[in-house]
C-alpha positions in Angstrom: 0.0 0.0 0.0 1.4 3.4 -1.0 1.0 5.9 1.7 -0.5 9.3 0.9 1.6 12.4 1.5 0.4 14.7 4.3 0.8 18.5 4.3 -0.1 21.3 6.7 -2.5 23.9 5.1 -3.8 25.7 8.2 -2.5 27.0 11.5 -4.3 28.4 14.6 -3.0 29.4 18.0 -3.9 31.2 21.2 -1.0 31.4 23.6 0.4 33.4 26.5 2.6 35.4 24.1 0.0 36.0 21.3 -3.6 35.2 20.6 -3.2 34.5 16.9 -0.5 32.6 14.9 1.0 35.8 13.7 1.2 37.3 17.2 2.6 34.0 18.6 5.3 33.8 16.0 6.3 37.5 16.6 6.4 36.8 20.3 8.7 33.8 19.8 11.1 35.5 17.5 11.3 38.5 19.9 11.9 36.3 22.9 8.7 37.5 24.6 8.1 36.3 28.1 4.6 35.1 28.8 4.8 34.9 32.6 2.9 37.0 35.1 1.0 36.9 38.4 -1.8 34.4 38.5 -5.2 36.1 38.0 -7.4 33.0 37.6 -7.7 32.5 41.4 -6.2 33.8 44.7 -2.8 32.1 44.8 -1.5 33.9 47.8 -1.2 30.8 49.9 0.3 28.6 47.2 3.9 27.8 46.7 3.7 29.1 43.1 2.0 32.4 42.5 2.8 33.0 38.8 2.0 31.4 35.5 1.8 32.0 31.7 -1.8 32.9 31.2 -3.5 33.9 28.0 -3.9 37.7 28.0 -6.6 40.0 26.6 -9.0 37.2 25.8 -12.7 38.0 25.7 -14.9 34.9 25.0 -17.7 37.2 23.8 -15.5 38.0 20.8 -15.9 34.3 19.7 -19.0 32.9 21.3 -22.6 33.9 22.1 -23.1 34.8 25.7 -25.5 31.8 26.2 -22.7 29.5 24.9 -19.9 30.8 27.0 -21.3 29.1 30.2 -21.5 25.8 28.3 -17.8 25.6 27.5 -14.8 25.3 29.9 -12.0 27.6 29.0 -9.8 24.8 27.6 -12.6 24.0 25.1 -12.9 27.6 24.2 -9.2 27.8 23.5 -9.5 24.7 21.3 -12.3 26.1 19.3 -10.7 29.5 18.9 -7.4 28.0 17.6 -9.4 25.6 15.3 -11.5 28.5 13.9 -8.3 30.3 12.9 -6.7 27.2 11.4 -9.8 26.3 9.4 -10.1 29.8 8.1 -6.4 29.9 7.3 -6.6 26.6 5.4 -9.4 27.8 3.1 -11.4 24.5 3.3 -15.1 25.1 2.5 -18.0 22.9 1.5 -17.4 24.0 -2.1 -13.9 22.6 -2.3 -13.9 19.8 0.4 -16.4 17.0 1.2 -17.0 17.6 4.9 -17.7 13.8 5.3 -14.0 13.5 4.7 -12.9 16.0 7.4 -11.9 14.5 10.8 -11.3 16.3 14.0 -8.7 15.0 16.6 -8.5 17.6 19.3 -7.4 16.9 22.8 -6.4 18.0 26.2 -4.1 16.4 28.8 -6.3 17.3 31.8 -9.6 18.7 30.4 -12.0 20.8 32.3 -10.4 20.4 35.8 -11.5 23.9 36.9 -15.1 23.2 36.0 -14.9 19.9 37.8 -13.5 21.6 40.9 -16.1 24.4 40.8 -18.9 21.9 40.5 -17.7 19.9 43.4 -17.2 22.9 45.6 -20.6 24.2 44.8 -22.1 20.8 45.7 -20.1 20.5 48.9 -21.4 23.9 50.1 -25.0 22.9 49.8 -27.2 20.8 52.0 -26.3 17.5 50.3 -29.0 17.7 47.7 -27.5 17.2 44.3 -27.8 20.4 42.3 -25.2 20.0 39.5 -25.1 22.2 36.5 -26.4 20.4 33.4 -23.1 21.3 31.7 -21.0 19.8 34.5 -20.0 16.7 32.6 -19.7 18.2 29.0 -17.5 21.0 30.4 -15.2 18.5 32.1 -14.4 15.7 29.6 -11.3 16.0 27.4 -12.9 14.8 24.2 -15.5 17.6 24.1 -13.5 20.1 21.9 -13.3 17.5 19.1 -17.1 17.2 19.2 -17.7 20.9 19.5 -15.5 21.7 16.6 -17.2 19.1 14.4 -20.6 20.5 15.4 -19.5 24.1 14.8 -18.2 23.4 11.3 -20.1 20.4 10.2 -17.2 18.0 9.9 -18.3 14.4 9.8 -15.1 12.4 9.7 -13.3 10.5 12.5 -13.8 12.4 15.7 -12.0 11.8 19.0 -9.3 12.8 21.5 -5.9 11.3 22.2 -4.9 11.6 25.9 -1.3 11.1 26.8 -0.7 13.9 29.3 1.8 16.5 27.9 2.2 14.4 24.7 -1.5 14.5 24.0 -1.7 17.1 21.1 1.5 15.7 19.5 -0.3 12.3 19.5 -3.3 14.0 18.0 -1.2 15.2 15.0 0.4 11.8 14.6 -3.0 10.1 14.6 -4.3 12.6 12.1 -1.3 12.0 9.9 -1.8 8.3 9.9 -5.5 8.6 9.0 -4.7 10.7 6.0 -1.7 8.5 5.0 -3.9 5.4 4.9 -6.5 7.2 2.8 -9.3 7.1 5.4 -10.0 10.8 5.1 -8.7 13.8 3.1 -8.4 16.4 5.9 -8.0 16.3 9.7 -8.2 19.2 12.1 -5.7 18.3 14.9 -4.2 19.8 18.0 -5.0 20.4 21.6 -5.5 22.9 24.4 -5.2 23.3 28.2 -6.5 25.6 30.8 -5.5 24.1 34.2 -4.3 27.2 36.0 -6.5 26.9 39.0 -6.5 25.7 42.6 -6.3 22.0 41.6 -3.8 22.4 38.8 -1.3 24.6 40.6 -1.9 22.9 44.0 -1.5 19.4 42.5 1.7 20.2 40.6 3.1 22.0 43.6 2.5 18.9 45.7 4.6 17.0 43.2 7.4 19.6 43.4 7.1 20.0 39.6 6.5 23.8 39.4 9.0 26.5 39.7 8.6 28.5 43.0 10.7 31.4 41.9 8.2 33.9 43.2 10.9 36.5 43.8 11.8 36.5 40.1 9.0 34.9 38.0 10.2 36.5 34.8 13.2 34.1 34.8 11.4 31.1 36.3 11.1 29.2 33.0 14.8 28.5 32.2 15.2 25.3 30.3 18.7 23.7 30.4 19.9 26.3 32.9 21.9 25.2 36.0 19.5 26.8 38.4 16.1 25.7 36.9 13.7 24.6 39.6 10.6 23.4 37.7 8.3 24.3 34.9 5.9 27.3 34.6 2.3 26.5 33.9 0.9 27.8 30.6 -2.4 27.7 28.9 -3.9 28.1 25.4 -4.4 26.0 22.4 -2.9 25.1 19.0 -4.4 23.6 15.9 -3.1 22.3 12.6 -5.1 21.5 9.5 -3.5 18.4 7.9 -4.4 17.5 4.4 -3.7 14.9 1.8 -1.3 16.5 -0.7 -3.3 15.9 -3.9 -6.4 17.2 -2.3 -4.6 20.3 -1.2 -3.1 20.8 -4.6 -6.5 20.3 -6.4 -8.0 23.2 -4.5 -5.0 25.4 -4.7 -4.2 25.5 -1.0 -1.1 27.2 0.4 1.2 24.6 2.0 3.3 25.4 5.1 5.2 22.1 5.4 5.0 18.4 5.0 4.6 15.9 7.8 7.1 13.2 7.0 7.9 11.4 10.3 6.0 10.2 13.3 7.4 8.3 16.3 6.0 7.1 19.6 7.2 5.1 22.6 6.8 4.4 26.3 9.5 4.8 28.9 8.0 1.8 30.9 9.8 3.3 33.9 7.9 5.7 36.2 4.6 7.6 36.5 6.2 11.0 36.4 10.0 10.8 36.1 11.6 10.3 32.7 13.8 7.2 32.0 17.2 8.3 33.4 19.0 7.2 30.3 16.4 8.7 27.9 15.5 5.3 26.5 11.9 6.1 25.5 12.8 9.5 24.1 15.5 7.9 22.0 13.1 5.3 20.7 10.5 7.9 19.8 13.0 10.0 17.8 14.6 7.0 16.1 11.2 5.7 15.1 10.3 9.1 13.7 13.5 9.2 11.6 12.8 5.6 10.4 9.2 6.6 9.6 10.4 9.6 7.6 13.0 7.4 5.8 15.8 9.9 6.5 19.2 9.7 8.2 19.8 11.6 11.5 22.1 14.0 9.6 19.1 15.5 7.8 17.7 17.1 10.9 18.7 20.7 11.3 16.4 21.9 14.1 14.8 20.3 17.2 12.1 22.0 19.3 12.6 20.1 22.5 10.1 19.1 25.2 12.5 21.2 27.4 10.3 21.9 30.4 12.8 23.5 32.8 12.6 20.6 35.2 15.8 19.3 36.9 15.6 15.7 35.5 13.9 16.2 32.2 16.3 18.8 30.9 19.2 16.4 31.5 17.7 13.3 29.9 16.4 14.8 26.6 19.8 16.2 25.5 21.3 12.8 26.4 18.7 11.1 24.2 19.5 13.6 21.4 23.2 12.7 21.6 22.4 9.0 21.5 20.3 9.4 18.3 22.3 12.0 16.4 25.9 11.4 17.6 28.4 14.0 16.5 25.7 15.6 14.2 23.8 16.7 17.3 26.3 19.6 17.6 25.2 20.9 14.2 21.5 20.9 15.2 19.8 24.2 16.3 18.0 23.2 19.5 15.5 25.3 21.4 12.8 25.2 24.0 9.9 27.6 23.3 8.5 26.8 26.8 11.0 29.3 28.1 8.6 31.9 26.7 5.1 30.2 26.7 5.4 28.1 29.8 4.2 24.6 29.6 0.8 24.2 27.9 0.6 20.6 29.1 -1.8 18.8 26.6 -1.6 21.8 24.2 2.2 21.9 24.2 2.8 19.4 21.3 0.5 21.4 19.0 1.9 24.9 19.6 5.5 23.6 19.4 4.7 21.8 16.2 3.5 25.2 14.9 6.7 26.8 16.1 8.8 24.2 14.3 6.8 24.6 11.1 7.1 28.4 11.1 10.9 28.0 11.8 11.1 26.1 8.5 8.9 28.5 6.7 10.6 31.7 7.9 14.2 30.4 8.3 14.4 31.5 11.9 15.1 29.5 15.1 13.3 31.1 18.1 15.5 31.4 21.2 15.6 29.6 24.5 15.4 32.6 26.8 16.4 32.9 30.5 19.7 31.2 30.2 22.3 32.3 32.7 24.5 29.5 33.8 25.5 26.2 32.0 24.7 23.0 33.8 27.7 20.6 33.9 25.3 17.7 33.7 24.3 18.8 30.2 26.6 18.7 27.2 26.8 22.5 26.5 28.5 21.9 23.2 25.0 21.5 22.0 23.5 24.6 20.4 20.5 25.5 22.5 19.9 28.9 20.7 20.2 30.7 24.1 18.6 34.1 24.5 18.5 35.3 20.9 16.8 34.1 17.7 19.0 33.0 14.8 18.5 32.8 11.1 19.0 29.4 9.5 17.7 27.7 6.4 15.9 24.6 7.5 14.7 21.6 5.5 13.9 19.2 8.3 12.7 20.1 11.9 11.8 17.7 14.7 9.5 18.3 17.6 9.4 16.3 20.9 6.6 16.0 23.4 6.8 13.8 26.5 4.1 13.1 29.1 3.6 11.7 32.6 3.1 8.0 32.4 6.2 7.7 30.2 4.4 8.7 26.9 6.8 10.0 24.2 5.8 11.5 20.8 8.0 12.9 18.0 7.1 14.6 14.8 9.3 15.5 11.8 8.3 18.3 9.4 9.9 19.1 6.1 10.0 22.1 3.9 7.5 21.5 1.2 8.7 20.4 -2.2 6.1 19.6 -4.9 
């Protein structure tokens, strides 16, 4: 069976450093820092009192007032990013059979804030169950996929891939495979998260996963730096429209890049810690290279998972060196989480967009907030610290790893007809 070629024809993003793809990319290139004091709840008693929140967002610019109360914020972010990507792609009922359009949109956690609010409301009552009728729909992680299909009339495969912080990378991988096999012509894929709340921050604080640099939050997200102390929570959403190449060409679509490699693996090691030798990360990257049919020397850019955690930021560079050998020193590596924070289930999607735009524009966004080298990390690697750099890129790789030992890798290529 000859696999179909898959291209990216639409992009959408709402992030802590820009509420459209154009703003997001500008923020990345300029090294914009998305961190600020938490406004979603009173965090004064929490170990972490800052996060990378989406700014200037008014749901009434996108939804009817009666609908806003039906949708958790994570679902709104998914729908907003999908609307932008779909419009950007130019697919319409006139040029595309909507029976052939799937939606694979996801979240790592889903509507945890709606869940928490509903439980608190119930606990403060007299014990009589008075739950909001939207309590369940606002909570479940698959709902954005359903809402997007309803909003646009897409009747293809429709579901969510949930693998913690690898969730939206897995969504793009599943979408790619559906198109490759000829099941559908188009898939809207990506993910979102909005877990900045009492449960999200409190839970990650209890795990000692978040930075507690409250005295200097602007430098708290510092991937690969000696004095990193945890990740910074982010929120938002990212969406890609993936399309079978001949279908895209037939309707005259613009093409951002081609998806050429997909790899997944499990660490089979620990519920939250990465494999100490990077075994699963190595497998995921190697499988993506094999899937793309290219040699390691073809990769010029890697958008790392790079969360700013003590263990993860050591293991991923180790895995890169295992896969790429001496060529690793020629690769422009970065972590855009230094600017956006960690979007959890939405991270894989927005970082795929960042990698695609790096190819399109010939610019590697920086890894900001680097001050001191960590001797546990091979600093001969080029982490693109603190300043963007121009580079012509043909192949870019993006990693996403999640609690539970889930690993997902995507490889994008500059489009050639």
